[in-house]
C-alpha positions in Angstrom: -15.4 -121.8 -188.1 -14.2 -121.4 -184.6 -14.8 -123.7 -181.6 -17.7 -121.7 -180.1 -19.8 -121.9 -183.3 -19.1 -125.6 -183.6 -20.2 -126.2 -180.1 -23.5 -124.4 -180.6 -24.2 -126.4 -183.7 -23.5 -129.7 -182.0 -25.7 -128.7 -179.0 -28.6 -127.7 -181.3 -28.5 -130.9 -183.2 -28.4 -132.9 -180.1 -31.3 -131.1 -178.6 -33.3 -131.5 -181.7 -32.6 -135.3 -181.8 -33.7 -135.6 -178.2 -36.9 -133.6 -178.8 -37.8 -135.7 -181.9 -37.1 -138.9 -180.0 -39.4 -137.8 -177.1 -42.2 -136.9 -179.5 -41.9 -140.3 -181.3 -42.0 -142.3 -178.0 -45.0 -140.3 -176.8 -46.9 -141.0 -180.0 -46.1 -144.7 -179.8 -47.3 -145.0 -176.2 -50.5 -143.2 -176.9 -51.3 -145.4 -179.9 -50.7 -148.6 -177.9 -52.9 -147.3 -175.1 -55.7 -146.6 -177.5 -55.5 -150.1 -179.0 -55.6 -151.7 -175.5 -58.7 -149.5 -174.6 -60.5 -150.7 -177.7 -59.7 -154.3 -176.9 -61.1 -153.8 -173.3 -64.3 -152.2 -174.6 -64.7 -155.1 -177.0 -64.3 -157.7 -174.3 -66.9 -155.9 -172.1 -69.4 -155.8 -175.0 -68.8 -159.5 -175.7 -69.3 -160.4 -172.0 -72.6 -158.5 -171.9 -73.8 -160.2 -175.0 -72.9 -163.6 -173.6 -74.9 -162.9 -170.4 -77.9 -161.7 -172.5 -77.8 -164.8 -174.6 -77.3 -167.2 -171.6 -80.4 -165.8 -169.7 -83.7 -167.5 -170.2 -85.8 -166.2 -173.1 -89.1 -164.6 -172.5 -91.0 -166.9 -174.8 -89.9 -170.4 -175.6 -91.1 -173.1 -177.9 -92.8 -176.2 -176.6 -90.3 -178.7 -175.2 -90.3 -182.2 -176.7 -92.1 -184.9 -174.8 -89.3 -186.7 -173.1 -89.8 -189.6 -170.7 -88.4 -188.6 -167.4 -86.8 -191.0 -165.1 -88.4 -191.0 -161.5 -86.4 -191.3 -158.4 -88.7 -193.9 -157.0 -90.0 -197.0 -158.8 -93.6 -197.1 -160.1 -94.5 -199.9 -157.6 -94.7 -197.3 -154.8 -96.3 -194.3 -156.3 -97.5 -191.5 -154.1 -98.6 -187.9 -154.5 -95.9 -185.3 -154.6 -93.1 -187.6 -155.9 -89.8 -185.8 -156.6 -88.5 -186.0 -160.3 -84.8 -185.9 -161.1 -84.0 -183.3 -163.8 -82.3 -184.3 -167.1 -78.8 -183.2 -167.9 -78.4 -181.6 -171.3 -75.5 -179.8 -173.0 -77.7 -176.7 -173.6 -80.9 -175.2 -172.6 -83.7 -176.6 -174.8 -86.0 -174.2 -176.4 -89.4 -174.4 -174.8 -92.1 -172.0 -173.6 -94.0 -172.0 -170.4 -97.7 -171.4 -170.2 -98.8 -168.4 -168.3 -98.9 -169.2 -164.6 -102.1 -168.6 -162.7 -101.5 -167.2 -159.3 -104.3 -167.2 -156.7 -104.5 -163.7 -155.1 -103.9 -163.7 -151.4 -107.2 -162.8 -149.6 -106.8 -161.5 -146.1 -109.6 -163.0 -143.9 -111.8 -160.2 -142.6 -113.7 -160.5 -139.3 -117.4 -160.6 -139.8 -119.0 -157.2 -139.3 -122.1 -158.7 -137.8 -120.1 -160.4 -135.0 -118.4 -157.2 -133.9 -121.2 -155.6 -131.9 -122.0 -159.0 -130.3 -118.3 -159.4 -129.2 -118.1 -155.8 -128.0 -121.3 -156.3 -125.9 -119.9 -159.5 -124.4 -116.6 -157.8 -123.5 -118.4 -154.8 -122.2 -120.2 -156.8 -119.6 -116.9 -158.2 -118.1 -115.6 -156.3 -115.1 -111.8 -157.1 -114.7 -111.8 -155.8 -111.1 -114.0 -158.7 -110.1 -111.5 -161.3 -111.2 -108.3 -159.7 -110.0 -106.2 -161.7 -107.6 -105.9 -160.4 -104.1 -102.6 -161.9 -103.3 -103.9 -165.2 -101.9 -105.6 -168.4 -103.2 -109.3 -168.9 -102.9 -108.5 -172.6 -102.0 -107.2 -171.4 -98.7 -110.7 -170.2 -97.7 -111.9 -173.8 -97.4 -109.5 -174.4 -94.5 -111.0 -171.5 -92.5 -113.7 -172.0 -89.9 -117.2 -171.0 -90.9 -118.4 -167.4 -90.1 -121.7 -166.5 -88.6 -122.2 -163.1 -90.2 -119.5 -163.0 -92.9 -115.8 -162.5 -93.3 -113.8 -159.5 -94.6 -110.4 -159.5 -96.3 -108.2 -156.5 -96.2 -104.6 -155.2 -96.1 -103.1 -152.2 -94.4 -99.7 -150.5 -94.9 -98.4 -147.2 -93.6 -96.0 -144.8 -95.4 -94.4 -142.8 -92.6 -92.5 -140.5 -95.1 -95.7 -139.0 -96.5 -97.8 -139.8 -93.4 -100.4 -141.9 -95.4 -102.2 -145.0 -94.4 -103.0 -147.2 -97.4 -106.0 -149.5 -96.9 -107.0 -152.1 -99.5 -110.5 -153.6 -99.3 -110.1 -157.0 -100.9 -113.4 -158.9 -100.6 -116.2 -160.1 -98.3 -117.6 -163.6 -98.2 -120.3 -165.7 -96.5 -122.8 -162.8 -96.2 -126.3 -163.8 -95.0 -128.8 -163.6 -97.9 -132.1 -161.8 -98.1 -135.2 -163.6 -96.9 -135.9 -167.3 -96.8 -134.5 -167.8 -100.3 -131.1 -166.4 -99.2 -131.0 -164.3 -102.3 -128.1 -162.0 -103.2 -127.6 -158.5 -101.8 -126.2 -155.2 -103.0 -123.4 -154.7 -100.5 -120.9 -151.9 -100.0 -118.4 -151.1 -97.3 -117.8 -147.9 -95.3 -114.3 -147.5 -93.9 -113.8 -145.2 -90.9 -110.6 -144.1 -89.2 -111.6 -143.7 -85.6 -111.9 -141.8 -83.3 -113.0 -139.3 -86.0 -116.0 -140.8 -87.7 -116.1 -138.0 -90.2 -112.9 -139.5 -91.7 -114.7 -142.0 -93.9 -114.3 -143.7 -97.3 -117.0 -145.6 -99.2 -116.5 -148.5 -101.6 -118.5 -149.3 -104.8 -121.8 -151.3 -104.6 -121.6 -154.8 -105.9 -124.9 -156.1 -107.3 -126.7 -159.3 -106.4 -124.0 -161.2 -104.6 -123.1 -162.6 -101.2 -119.4 -162.8 -102.0 -118.5 -159.3 -103.3 -114.9 -158.7 -104.6 -113.7 -155.1 -104.4 -109.9 -154.8 -104.6 -110.3 -151.1 -103.9 -107.6 -148.9 -102.3 -108.2 -146.0 -100.0 -105.8 -143.5 -98.4 -106.0 -141.8 -95.0 -103.8 -139.0 -93.7 -102.4 -140.0 -90.3 -99.5 -138.5 -88.4 -97.0 -141.0 -86.8 -97.9 -139.8 -83.3 -101.6 -140.7 -83.9 -101.1 -144.0 -85.6 -101.1 -146.1 -82.5 -104.3 -144.5 -81.2 -106.2 -144.9 -84.5 -108.6 -147.7 -85.2 -110.0 -148.9 -88.5 -113.7 -149.7 -88.7 -115.2 -151.6 -91.6 -119.0 -151.4 -91.8 -120.8 -153.6 -94.4 -124.2 -152.5 -95.6 -126.8 -153.7 -98.0 -129.1 -151.4 -100.1 -132.5 -152.8 -101.0 -134.8 -151.8 -103.8 -136.3 -148.9 -101.7 -132.7 -147.5 -101.2 -132.9 -148.4 -97.5 -129.6 -149.3 -95.9 -129.2 -152.4 -93.8 -126.2 -153.1 -91.5 -124.6 -156.6 -92.2 -121.7 -156.4 -89.8 -118.6 -154.6 -88.7 -114.9 -155.1 -88.2 -112.7 -153.1 -85.7 -108.9 -153.1 -86.0 -106.5 -151.3 -83.8 -103.5 -150.2 -85.8 -101.1 -150.8 -83.0 -102.1 -154.5 -83.1 -101.3 -154.8 -86.8 -98.0 -155.0 -88.7 -98.5 -152.0 -90.9 -95.1 -152.2 -92.6 -95.7 -155.2 -94.8 -99.2 -154.9 -96.2 -100.1 -158.6 -95.9 -103.7 -159.6 -96.6 -105.6 -160.6 -93.5 -109.2 -161.5 -92.7 -111.6 -160.7 -89.9 -115.1 -162.0 -89.1 -118.0 -159.5 -89.2 -119.6 -158.7 -85.8 -123.1 -157.6 -85.2 -122.2 -154.6 -83.1 -124.8 -152.1 -81.8 -122.4 -149.6 -80.2 -119.5 -148.9 -82.5 -119.2 -145.1 -82.0 -116.1 -145.5 -80.0 -113.3 -148.0 -79.1 -114.7 -151.1 -77.2 -111.7 -151.3 -75.0 -108.7 -153.5 -74.3 -108.0 -156.6 -72.2 -104.7 -157.8 -70.8 -103.9 -161.5 -70.1 -101.0 -163.9 -70.3 -100.7 -167.4 -71.7 -98.4 -170.1 -70.3 -98.0 -173.5 -72.1 -96.8 -176.4 -69.9 -96.0 -179.3 -72.3 -94.8 -181.7 -69.6 -98.2 -181.4 -67.9 -100.4 -181.1 -71.0 -101.9 -177.9 -69.6 -102.3 -174.3 -70.7 -102.7 -171.5 -68.1 -104.6 -168.3 -68.8 -104.1 -165.3 -66.4 -106.7 -162.6 -66.7 -105.1 -159.4 -65.5 -107.1 -156.3 -66.3 -109.1 -154.3 -68.8 -109.1 -150.6 -69.8 -111.1 -148.0 -71.7 -114.4 -149.8 -71.3 -116.3 -146.6 -72.1 -119.4 -148.2 -73.5 -120.5 -149.9 -70.3 -123.4 -148.7 -68.2 -121.9 -147.7 -64.9 -124.8 -148.0 -62.5 -125.0 -149.8 -59.1 -126.8 -152.8 -60.6 -124.3 -153.5 -63.5 -121.2 -155.6 -63.3 -118.5 -157.1 -65.5 -116.6 -160.3 -65.6 -114.4 -162.3 -68.0 -115.5 -165.7 -69.5 -113.1 -168.1 -71.1 -114.4 -170.5 -73.7 -112.0 -173.3 -74.6 -112.9 -174.5 -78.1 -111.8 -177.8 -79.6 -112.3 -177.3 -83.3 -115.7 -175.8 -83.5 -117.1 -177.4 -80.4 -117.2 -175.8 -77.0 -115.1 -177.9 -74.7 -114.8 -176.0 -71.4 -116.0 -172.7 -69.9 -114.5 -170.8 -67.0 -115.1 -167.3 -65.7 -113.9 -164.7 -63.2 -115.8 -163.2 -60.4 -118.2 -160.3 -61.2 -116.8 -156.9 -60.5 -118.5 -153.5 -60.4 -118.6 -152.1 -63.9 -115.8 -149.5 -64.3 -113.7 -148.2 -67.2 -110.6 -150.0 -66.0 -111.5 -153.1 -64.0 -108.8 -155.4 -62.5 -109.2 -159.2 -62.2 -105.9 -161.0 -61.6 -107.4 -164.5 -61.8 -105.7 -167.6 -63.2 -107.2 -170.6 -64.9 -105.8 -173.9 -66.0 -107.0 -176.0 -69.0 -106.1 -179.6 -69.6 -104.9 -180.6 -73.1 -104.7 -184.3 -72.5 -105.8 -186.2 -75.7 -106.1 -183.0 -77.8 -103.9 -181.5 -80.4 -103.0 -177.9 -79.3 -103.2 -176.5 -82.9 -106.9 -177.6 -83.0 -107.7 -175.7 -79.8 -108.6 -172.0 -79.4 -109.6 -169.8 -76.6 -112.4 -167.2 -76.8 -111.9 -164.7 -74.0 -115.0 -162.5 -73.5 -115.7 -159.5 -71.4 -119.2 -159.9 -70.1 -121.8 -157.4 -68.7 -124.3 -158.5 -66.1 -127.2 -156.9 -64.2 -128.9 -157.8 -61.0 -132.3 -157.5 -62.6 -134.0 -160.9 -62.9 -135.3 -160.2 -66.3 -132.0 -159.2 -67.8 -129.3 -161.6 -69.2 -125.6 -161.4 -69.5 -124.3 -159.9 -72.7 -120.9 -160.1 -74.5 -119.3 -156.6 -74.4 -116.2 -157.6 -76.4 -114.0 -160.6 -77.0 -110.6 -161.8 -78.1 -109.9 -165.1 -79.9 -106.4 -166.6 -79.5 -105.2 -169.8 -81.2 -103.3 -171.1 -84.2 -103.5 -169.7 -87.7 -106.8 -171.5 -88.3 -108.6 -169.4 -85.6 -106.8 -166.1 -85.2 -104.7 -163.5 -87.0 -102.6 -160.4 -86.2 -101.8 -159.7 -82.6 -103.7 -162.7 -81.3 -101.9 -165.1 -83.5 -98.5 -163.6 -82.6 -99.4 -164.0 -78.9 -100.1 -167.7 -79.5 -96.9 -168.2 -81.4 -94.8 -166.6 -78.7 -96.4 -168.8 -76.1 -95.6 -171.9 -78.2 -92.0 -170.8 -78.7 -91.5 -170.1 -75.0 -92.9 -173.0 -73.1 -93.2 -172.8 -69.3 -93.0 -169.0 -69.6 -96.0 -166.6 -69.1 -96.4 -164.4 -72.2 -98.4 -161.2 -71.5 -100.1 -158.9 -74.0 -102.8 -156.3 -74.4 -105.5 -157.1 -76.9 -108.2 -154.9 -78.4 -111.7 -156.1 -77.8 -113.8 -156.7 -81.0 -117.5 -156.2 -81.3 -120.6 -157.3 -79.5 -122.0 -160.8 -80.0 -124.3 -163.3 -78.5 -123.2 -165.5 -75.7 -123.2 -169.3 -75.8 
């Protein structure tokens, strides 16, 4: 046997030994893995059985009557006392009686009360109770009104050229007849000089203090805003559908701050000629604190288009100094021939000795007179200046400027409001 044959035999034997060894090792490993797997499955089965046996049984036998020790002595028994549980090595066999559970009943609203509640809620009008931006308690600090008082707010949007007017409420209206019974008032809002530009509010039934809180929009260009005047006319509708005038309010937009939309009030006036603008009056106020005096300089008037311009008619200005609600002093200018733009240029001095200036106000009236012996002087229009208790708007601003600039005449134009009765 040569060397090559011997090498082949040795290589074959070696390969066979290696193959047999690999097969034996593989069989041993597989057998051990199977044994371990069986032991794992057995452990899992035992653990599941243990959990099943440890859970509470569905039915249990009656537990023995064992005296339980209470956490509190018997000398102080009370309802709902806590009981300490007993400690045992195992869970005793006992059965629980079937527990009775009261079903939860959802309370239902009585069907018979539903229509009653809906009727009650249907009678409520939320608009009547909406706040207007102020407190009703403030109304008690205002002076009384003869014909009624109207609350409103105005704001102008120059971008869209719209004037937004809010009619808030009316108070202190005069009732019907001797019994002073309620009325059915509504308000017509005009943007003068065009009386066709009108808005109408809703009618409030049987009341002398109607609350509206209604908003209206007028189209006004910026160039016409200063020449426009708002007119509020309050009417009452009786059972025969006849309309009765209760009063009017005139507001020149140039005298208002139409950028903020603050709520203001104005007294109703019994005006008989409201087809146009009553006119304007220019005067100055000068407060002299060192002398306790206030000087009023009546300068001129303009646009008095509603006067009767005949040879027998005349016009003058009367100044009523009011202390609270009492007339304290009256002064007047000379009578001039009635024209559309009369000039007065007369100065008057009023003493304030012993008086609080905030409790004083000045009612400046343009009067009409006639030479006829049977005629009497009438109030064509008036302006009231004073503290916040007596005036608002341009008149209040004039008063405040006078107070902030003592010993300096402060001059302003004011729009005349309404007709009234003289003192």
